Structures are given as C-alpha cells and as structure tokens.
C-alpha positions in Angstrom: -8.8 11.4 -18.0 -7.9 15.0 -18.4 -10.4 17.5 -17.3 -10.8 21.1 -15.7 -9.8 20.9 -12.0 -9.1 23.3 -9.1 -6.5 23.2 -6.4 -6.1 25.8 -3.6 -3.3 25.8 -0.8 -4.5 27.0 2.6 -2.0 27.6 5.7 -3.1 25.2 8.5 -1.7 27.5 11.0 -4.5 30.0 10.0 -6.9 27.5 10.0 -6.3 26.2 13.3 -4.9 29.2 15.4 -4.3 26.8 18.4 -1.4 25.2 16.6 0.6 28.6 15.9 0.7 28.9 19.8 2.5 25.6 20.4 6.2 25.4 20.8 7.7 24.9 17.3 9.5 21.5 18.4 6.1 20.1 19.2 4.0 21.1 16.5 4.7 18.3 13.9 4.4 15.6 16.6 1.0 17.1 17.9 -0.5 17.1 14.5 0.4 13.8 13.5 -2.7 12.3 13.2 -4.8 15.0 11.7 -5.1 13.4 8.3 -6.4 10.3 9.8 -8.6 12.3 11.9 -10.1 14.7 9.2 -10.3 11.4 6.9 -12.6 9.8 9.9 -14.8 13.0 9.7 -15.2 13.5 6.1 -15.8 9.8 5.3 -18.5 9.6 8.1 -20.1 12.6 6.2 -19.8 10.6 2.9 -20.4 7.0 3.9 -21.4 5.6 0.7 -18.9 7.0 -1.7 -15.6 5.4 -2.7 -12.8 6.9 -0.5 -9.2 6.7 0.4 -6.5 8.0 2.7 -3.1 7.5 1.5 -1.1 8.1 4.4 2.3 8.9 5.7 1.3 8.4 9.2 5.2 8.1 10.2 5.9 11.9 9.3 6.5 13.2 12.6 9.0 10.2 13.3 10.7 9.2 10.1 14.4 9.8 9.4 13.3 10.2 5.8 10.8 13.1 5.7 11.2 13.7 2.1 9.2 10.3 1.6 6.6 10.8 4.1 5.9 14.4 3.2 2.2 14.3 2.4 -1.1 12.4 3.3 -3.9 12.6 0.6 -7.8 12.2 1.3 -9.4 11.3 -1.7 -13.2 10.9 -2.7 -15.4 10.0 -5.5 -18.6 12.0 -5.9 -21.0 13.8 -8.0 -21.7 13.7 -11.8 -17.8 12.7 -12.3 -17.6 10.0 -10.1 -16.6 6.5 -11.4 -15.5 3.3 -10.0 -13.6 0.7 -12.1 -13.3 -3.2 -11.5 -11.3 -6.0 -13.5 -11.8 -9.9 -13.1 -10.6 -12.1 -15.5 -10.1 -9.9 -18.6 -13.2 -8.1 -17.9 -13.1 -4.4 -17.0 -16.4 -2.6 -15.9 -16.8 1.0 -15.3 -19.8 2.3 -13.2 -20.6 6.1 -13.4 -24.0 7.9 -12.6 -24.9 7.1 -16.2 -24.6 3.1 -15.6 -22.3 0.4 -16.1 -20.4 -0.7 -19.3 -18.1 -3.7 -19.7 -15.0 -4.6 -22.0 -13.1 -7.5 -22.7 -9.6 -6.2 -22.3 -6.5 -6.6 -19.9 -6.5 -4.4 -17.1 -3.3 -2.6 -17.9 -4.4 -2.1 -21.6 -7.6 -0.1 -19.9 -5.3 1.8 -17.7 -3.0 2.8 -20.9 -6.4 4.4 -22.4 -7.7 6.1 -19.4 -4.4 7.4 -17.5 -2.7 9.9 -19.8 1.1 11.0 -19.7 2.5 14.3 -18.4 -0.2 17.0 -20.0 0.6 20.9 -19.7 4.0 20.4 -18.3 4.9 23.9 -19.1 1.9 25.3 -16.7 2.9 22.7 -14.1 6.5 24.0 -14.2 5.2 27.3 -13.4 3.5 26.3 -10.2 5.3 27.8 -7.1 4.8 24.9 -5.0 5.5 22.1 -7.2 7.9 19.8 -6.1 11.5 18.7 -7.7 10.7 16.8 -11.3 11.9 13.4 -9.7 9.0 13.6 -6.9 5.2 12.5 -7.8 2.7 14.9 -7.1 -1.0 14.1 -6.5 -3.3 15.6 -9.1 -6.8 13.8 -8.8 -6.8 11.0 -11.3 -7.5 7.3 -10.2 -7.2 5.9 -6.9 -7.1 2.2 -6.0 -5.7 -1.4 -5.6 -4.4 -3.9 -8.2 -4.2 -7.6 -7.1 -1.7 -10.1 -7.2 -3.7 -12.1 -9.6 -2.9 -9.6 -12.5 0.1 -11.2 -12.9 -1.3 -12.8 -15.8 -0.8 -9.9 -17.6 2.8 -10.1 -17.2 3.3 -13.5 -18.6 2.8 -16.0 -15.8 0.9 -19.0 -15.5 -2.8 -18.9 -14.7 -5.4 -21.3 -13.1 -9.0 -21.4 -12.7 -10.4 -19.9 -9.5 -11.7 -23.3 -8.2 -8.1 -24.4 -8.2 -7.3 -21.7 -5.2 -8.8 -21.4 -1.8 -10.4 -17.7 -2.0 -11.7 -17.5 1.4 -12.2 -13.8 2.4 -11.0 -12.3 -0.9 -12.3 -9.6 -2.8 -14.4 -10.9 -6.0 -12.4 -8.2 -8.0 -8.8 -8.5 -9.0 -8.2 -4.7 -9.3 -10.6 -2.0 -8.3 -10.1 2.0 -8.8 -11.9 4.9 -8.4 -12.0 8.4 -9.9 -10.8 10.8 -7.4 -13.0 13.9 -8.0 -12.4 15.6 -4.6 -9.2 15.6 -2.4 -7.5 17.1 0.5 -3.5 17.0 0.4 -1.9 17.7 3.7 1.7 18.9 3.0 3.4 17.7 6.5 6.7 19.8 5.8 5.1 23.0 5.2 2.1 23.0 7.3 -0.3 23.5 4.4 -3.7 22.1 3.3 -4.4 21.7 -0.5 -8.0 21.1 -1.9 -8.5 19.9 -5.2 -11.6 19.4 -7.1 -12.2 18.0 -10.3 -15.4 20.1 -11.1 -14.7 23.9 -10.5 -18.6 24.5 -9.9 -18.4 22.4 -6.6 -15.2 24.2 -5.3 -16.8 26.3 -2.9 -19.0 23.6 -1.4 -16.1 21.3 -0.9 -14.2 23.9 0.6 -16.6 24.6 3.4 -17.3 20.9 3.7 -13.6 20.3 4.6 -13.3 23.3 6.8 -16.3 22.3 8.7 -14.9 19.1 8.9 -11.5 20.3 10.4 -13.4 22.5 12.7 -15.0 20.0 14.0 -11.7 17.8 14.7 -10.0 20.9 16.3 -13.1 21.3 18.7 -12.8 17.6 19.7 -9.2 18.4 20.5 -8.2 16.2 17.5 -5.3 18.4 16.0 -3.5 18.2 19.6 -4.2 14.7 20.7 -2.2 12.0 19.4 -3.5 8.3 19.2 -1.3 6.2 21.3 -0.8 2.6 20.7 -1.8 1.5 24.0 -5.3 2.8 23.7 -5.4 1.5 20.3 -4.9 -2.0 21.3 -7.6 -1.7 23.8 -10.0 -0.3 21.5 -9.2 -3.3 19.0 -9.4 -6.0 21.5 -10.9 -9.2 20.4 -12.2 -7.5 17.0 -11.1 -10.7 14.7 -12.4 -14.1 16.0 -12.3 -17.4 14.2 -8.7 -16.9 13.5 -7.0 -19.7 11.5 -3.8 -19.8 9.3 -4.4 -21.3 5.6 -1.6 -23.7 5.8 -0.2 -25.9 8.7 3.0 -25.4 10.2 4.1 -28.8 8.8 2.7 -28.3 5.2 4.2 -24.8 5.1 7.4 -26.1 6.0 7.0 -28.9 3.3 6.5 -26.2 0.7 9.7 -24.5 1.7 11.6 -27.6 1.2 9.9 -28.0 -2.3 11.0 -24.5 -3.1 14.7 -25.3 -2.1 14.5 -28.1 -4.6 13.1 -25.9 -7.2 16.3 -23.8 -6.4 18.8 -26.7 -6.4 17.5 -27.5 -9.8 18.2 -24.1 -11.2 14.8 -22.8 -11.9 14.9 -20.0 -9.2 17.2 -18.0 -7.0 14.5 -16.8 -4.5 11.0 -17.9 -4.0 8.7 -15.7 -2.0 6.3 -18.2 -0.6 2.9 -16.9 1.4 0.2 -18.2 3.2 -2.7 -16.4 5.1 -4.5 -16.0 8.2 -8.4 -15.7 8.1 -11.1 -14.8 10.3 -14.5 -12.9 11.0 -15.1 -9.6 12.7 -16.7 -9.7 16.1 -20.8 -9.0 16.3 -20.8 -5.1 16.4 -17.2 -4.4 15.3 -16.0 -1.2 14.7 -16.1 0.2 11.1 -13.2 -0.2 8.8 -12.1 3.3 9.4 -12.0 2.7 13.0 -10.2 -0.4 12.6 -7.7 1.1 10.3 -7.3 4.0 13.1 -6.3 1.5 15.6 -3.8 -0.7 12.8 -2.2 2.9 12.1 -1.3 4.0 15.5 0.4 0.6 15.9 2.1 0.5 12.9 3.2 3.7 11.6 4.9 3.8 8.0 5.3 5.8 5.0 2.7 4.2 2.9 -0.2 3.8 5.1 -3.2 3.4 3.7 -7.0 2.8 3.9 -9.4 2.3 0.7 -13.1 1.9 0.9 -14.6 0.5 -2.8 -17.8 -1.1 -2.7 -17.8 -3.7 -0.2 -14.1 -4.4 0.0 -11.9 -2.2 2.6 -8.2 -2.4 2.5 -6.3 -1.6 5.8 -2.6 -1.1 5.2 0.5 -0.1 7.0 2.9 -1.0 4.4 6.6 0.4 4.3 7.2 -0.5 0.7 7.0 1.5 -2.1 6.4 -0.7 -5.4 6.8 2.0 -7.8 6.6 6.1 -8.1 6.5 8.1 -11.4 6.9 11.6 -11.5 5.4 14.3 -13.9 9.1 14.7 -15.0 9.6 11.1 -15.9 11.8 9.5 -13.0 10.7 6.2 -11.9 11.6 4.8 -8.5 11.3 1.5 -6.7 12.3 0.8 -3.1 12.1 -3.2 -2.6 12.2 -4.6 1.0 13.8 -8.1 2.1 15.2 -9.0 5.2 13.4 -8.8 8.5 14.1 -8.8 12.1 11.8 -8.1 15.1 12.4 -5.2 17.5 14.5 -5.9 20.5 12.9 -5.8 24.2 15.7 -3.5 25.1 18.0 -0.8 23.4 20.9 -3.1 23.4 18.9 -5.8 22.1 17.6 -3.7 19.4 20.7 -2.7 18.5 21.8 -6.1 18.0 19.1 -7.0 15.8 20.1 -4.0 13.5 23.4 -5.3 13.1 22.6 -8.9 12.9 20.0 -7.6 10.0 22.7 -5.4 8.3 25.5 -8.0 8.1 23.7 -11.2 7.8 24.9 -13.0 4.4 21.3 -14.6 3.8 19.5 -11.2 4.1 21.7 -9.4 2.1 21.6 -12.0 -0.5 18.0 -11.7 -0.7 18.0 -8.1 -0.9 20.6 -7.8 -3.5 18.6 -10.3 -5.8 15.7 -8.5 -5.8 17.5 -5.1 -6.2 18.6 -6.6 -9.5 15.4 -8.0 -10.6 13.9 -4.4 -10.0 16.8 -2.9 -12.0 15.9 -5.5 -14.5 12.2 -4.5 -14.6 13.1 -0.7 -14.8 15.9 -1.1 -17.5 13.4 -2.2 -20.1 12.1 1.4 -20.4 14.8 3.3 -18.9 16.8 6.0 -20.7 20.6 4.8 -21.3 22.5 5.6 -18.6 19.8 6.8 -16.2 19.5 3.6 -14.0 20.7 4.1 -10.8 21.0 2.2 -7.3 20.6 4.8 -4.9 21.2 2.8 -1.8 21.8 -0.9 -1.0 20.9 -3.1 1.9 19.8 0.0 4.2 18.2 -0.8 7.5 14.9 1.1 8.2 13.3 0.7 11.6 9.5 0.5 12.0 7.4 0.1 15.4 7.3 -3.8 15.3 10.3 -4.8 13.0 13.8 -3.8 11.2 13.8 -4.3 7.6 16.5 -4.2 4.9 15.6 -1.7 1.9 17.1 -0.6 -1.3 16.4 2.0 -3.9 16.5 2.1 -7.6 15.7 5.0 -10.1 15.4 5.5 -13.6 14.3 8.0 -16.2 11.5 7.2 -18.9 11.1 8.8 -22.3 8.1 10.5 -22.6 6.9 8.5 -25.7 6.9 5.6 -23.3 3.0 4.7 -22.2 3.6 5.1 -18.3 0.9 2.2 -17.4 3.3 0.0 -19.7 6.2 0.9 -17.5 4.3 0.0 -14.3 2.9 -3.2 -16.1 6.2 -4.6 -16.8 7.3 -4.1 -13.2 4.4 -5.9 -11.8 3.9 -7.8 -9.6 6.5 -6.5 -7.4 9.5 -8.4 -7.3 9.9 -8.5 -3.6 6.8 -10.4 -3.5 7.6 -12.9 -6.4 11.5 -13.9 -6.0 13.8 -14.3 -9.2 13.6 -14.6 -11.9 10.2 -13.4 -11.8 8.3 -15.2 -14.4 9.6 -18.8 -13.7 9.4 -18.3 -10.1 5.6 -17.2 -10.3 5.0 -20.6 -12.0 6.4 -22.4 -8.9 4.6 -20.2 -6.7 1.5 -21.1 -8.7 2.2 -24.9 -7.8 3.1 -24.4 -4.2 0.8 -22.0 -2.8 -2.8 -23.1 -1.6 -4.5 -19.7 -1.9 -5.1 -17.1 -4.4 -3.2 -13.8 -2.9 -5.9 -11.1 -3.8 -4.8 -7.6 -2.9 -2.2 -9.0 -1.0 1.3 -8.9 -2.6 -0.4 -6.4 -5.2 -0.1 -2.6 -4.8 -2.3 0.5 -4.0 -1.9 4.2 -4.6 -2.6 6.7 -7.4 -2.6 7.6 -10.9 -2.8 11.2 -11.4 -3.9 13.5 -14.3 -0.4 15.0 -14.4 1.1 11.8 -15.4 2.5 11.1 -11.7 1.9 7.8 -9.7 2.9 6.5 -6.6 2.2 2.8 -5.6 2.7 0.9 -2.4 3.1 -3.0 -2.0 0.4 -4.3 -0.2 1.9 -5.9 2.9 1.1 -5.8 6.4 -2.4 -5.5 5.2 -5.9 -6.4 6.1 -8.8 -7.1 3.8 -12.0 -6.6 4.8 -15.1 -8.3 2.4 -18.4 -9.1 2.7 -21.7 -7.6 4.0 -21.8 -5.5 7.1 -23.0 -8.3 9.0 -20.5 -10.9 8.1 -17.2 -9.2 7.3 -14.3 -11.6 6.5 -10.9 -10.7 7.4 -7.5 -11.6 5.2 -3.9 -10.9 6.2 -1.5 -12.2 3.7 1.9 -13.6 4.9 5.0 -14.4 3.5 9.0 -14.8 3.2 11.8 -15.3 0.7 13.0 -18.9 0.5 16.5 -19.1 -0.7 19.1 -22.2 -0.8 20.1 -21.6 2.8 16.9 -20.9 4.3 16.0 -22.6 7.7 12.3 -23.7 7.5 11.9 -23.4 11.2 13.1 -19.8 11.1 11.2 -18.7 8.2 8.0 -19.8 10.1 8.8 -17.6 12.9 9.4 -14.8 10.3 5.7 -15.3 9.3 4.7 -15.2 12.8 6.7 -11.9 13.5 5.3 -10.4 10.5 1.8 -10.9 11.6 2.1 -9.3 15.0 1.9 -5.6 13.9 -1.7 -6.4 12.3 -3.0 -9.1 14.6 -1.7 -7.6 17.4 -3.5 -4.1 16.7 -6.8 -6.0 16.4 -6.6 -8.0 19.6 -5.9 -11.4 17.8 -2.7 -13.8 17.9 -1.2 -15.9 15.4 -2.8 -19.5 15.4 -0.4 -21.9 17.2 -1.9 -24.5 14.7 -3.7 -25.5 11.4 -5.4 -28.6 10.2 -2.8 -30.7 9.0 -5.3 -31.5 5.9 -5.0 -27.9 4.9 -2.4 -28.8 2.1 
C-alpha cells in the first residue's frame, strides 16, 4: 500500500506550556505517561475503530534511550480504513465497501500489500529522518501475527480440535490499516501527526490537540501513574484463574523434552503452558487494564492493540525484528531470566548469577546463533553482525539476558520474505527451529495463539518494527464474558532442573498477574495432560 499522506511535527513545549517551566531534569520523567493518557483519551473518543498504542513506556528510565525513542498511537477510520484477518490459509480483508476473502498464505498476502522502500530520495531529504539503520513509522499496517502461522515456515500442523484453545482469538493474525497516527518523539519532545488522507488533516490535528488539552487540564502531563495505585485499581480483576498444565504434568513434559535433546533431535526446547481466567463483572476497559499493567511493567515494546473483539495487552521487553527503510534488519533475542532481588545487594547477586551462569549463557548463545542463521538467509554477504552477546537488562520484575544481531538486506529481496523466514521468534521455539517446533507440537497441550507471535507495524516506507508477544495478556469474547489468556514458558536444555523451570514460569507470571490482582494458581487438575 502506498498512498498520499501527510506528516506534521509539533513541539510539545509549545503545545503544553507548563512543561517548559519545569526543571529540565524532571521534564522527561514527568511526561513519561503522556502517550498512554493521550491514547486513552483518543480511543475513548473512537471506541469502535481498530486502534493500537506501540509504547516505549520505559523511555524515561531506560539505559538505552535510542531503542525507546518513540511511542506510536495508531487508528483506522474513514474511507480508507481496513482490517485483515487470517485463519488457516484464508485471508479476509474488510473495508467500508465490504469483505473479500482469498485462499493464500498470510505472508504471501503481506508481500503483495506491504511494499518495499519507495521514494527513498525524498525520504533522505527529510530533516528529521533517523539514521538509515533505524525504523521509522509511516502509517501502513499495524497488528499481530500469532504463533500458529509457523505452518508457513515449514512446521508441522495439527487440526484445531487437537489443541486446547480456551481464551484464544479465532484469528491467527490480525492487522489494520493505520489511516491516522500520532508519534511522540521522546528524545526531542515533539509530537508528529500523520494522516493517510490529506483532506482530513486539519480535522485530525484538531481532534488530537483537543484530546491533549484535556489530558493537560486533568493534570495528566505532569502526573505519573504509580505502580502501587495501579495495583489497587487492578485488584481482583481476573477470576477463575487456572493453569493449563499441572505442575507434575509440566515437569513430565520437561523430562520428555530432555529425552528428545539426549536423542539429538534438538539442542533447546522452549516449552510453554498458559494461565487462563475470566474478567470480573463490571471490569474496567481493556485500555484501563493495560494502563495498570503498563505502570507495573515498563518496557521498550509495551503495546495495546484492539482489533475486533480481541485486545492484546503486552509489556514485552523483546524485539523480534526491525527493518529500516535503508534495509538494516535487527533482532534482539532474550533467553535467561532472574527475579528482582528484595534488596540492592540481592539484586546485584541476581544480576551476577545471570551474567555468569553457564546454562543461561548457553541458552542465549544458541538462540543468538539461530537468529544469525535466520537473518543470513537474505543478508548481504559480510553484513551479518552480533552487536552484543549475553548482555543483562533489568526490568521492574525481572533481569534478562539479551543479545543483538543485525544484517543488511538487498533492495530486491521482498521484506515480507525476510520476516517470514525468521518467523516465529527463535527465542520462543528453540534450536534447530523446525525439528524443535515439531517436538513442541507433540508436547504442548494447547495452541499458543497470539502468545509467542509478534506485534508491531509494517510501514509504507518499507520499515517495520515487531516485538515478541511475551508478558502478554490476551482478552477475547463478548463484553459481558471476557476471557483472559496469559502464555508462559521457558527454554529447556539437557541440564535444566525441572523444578527450577517450573519456578521460572511462576516468576514470569508475576508481572502480569500481580498487576491485575491475581496470583499464579498453586495447583491444576492432574488430568490436564
């Protein structure tokens, strides 16, 4: 898709005069929730349209500000609005004119409808254009791709009836055409308005400025949402909480995975389960719940997506893949987790243990090597780089081990093909990827749905930025009967301790469940496997 569009940069200090009078050192922190508050106001005014907030919610606290440089508020409305859904080889496109359906792979549809770099000379003349290896949002398609699209990567497939699908979306992928957007550039304090239809530019600007004025009038631009307040707001939000697999069943699956590794069928197997539940009567909106979750678990790839009845509430710290307009592709796989320590000394000890533990480093190196293989399929010879290996990153509830791999791709290679050949994220499968996914198909008792897939954007300038859907709650169903789904998993290696792997599942659940007033279930029916 390539169409006429407009983009206008506005200075937040001029739009919000109060911020200009604050001390410079407090300015970024005071406005760290502005994107979420502005999105809340706009989405309330546009309740029935597909919408997304792709939010670097940690921008005021991160040690890597370049990766958390912007937050994107995207909406699909008007004559050019469109949604796309995919299920088992059928792709449906809905516009104001109606719905069309085609039998084709999802990535085939994406290749036809997401063009590569266009008007590069014009783009390079833009004074605010970021470096050519950095993705820049420019409208296009926004949404999520679920794990079950793995069939298009050569993995084995089973009928839906063979897997538990409680609380999962009916689609395997869902996108919307972003016709209107707001991009908040945190580093420069600028707000960028984008509009696909130039004739609606002034109306969009007026609507955004009116919403911004309302946020400021309510004190939103100067008030941070604190985690303790968020926890109280989310108390008892999720009920009937259950874990899909009992502890003994999950430990047995871990042992079965280790037998596969001993037999030489895999090096590392990322085994998963899920926690499900229902939302309490009179529950808050999906946006309100996301605000609670976001405040407790700030991360570079926090995201809320609303497409149809499905809402994705994610606080992912992991980038699956970014593609810049200039052709740089970058992945940042995560493997290795520790909980935060209760004291500063305990926290430092957790970091050091994670940094030096041979099992965690082995997991991370294997996945980094898998990503190198995925990117090498299309990389310009000599361009493949491991920018960092086994670096520790700290988040509100966990420490994690992260690596970064990048490459350059030729202009003639379809960018949808690059993404397809790297999908699903290797950090959520194990290595080698295809044979390990076949093993997982036998060991896991439920479909993953959006969990373990990716979410983000495919822009008209050929850029994309996609995060791995972990630390992610998925809401589905009618308003009076909303279902909750939280996928959880861990990497199994030959020397994994099954009991410790179960505890890692519990650790990973706390950030999401705790924010929503729920706890990890202590038991599950032994007949669950």
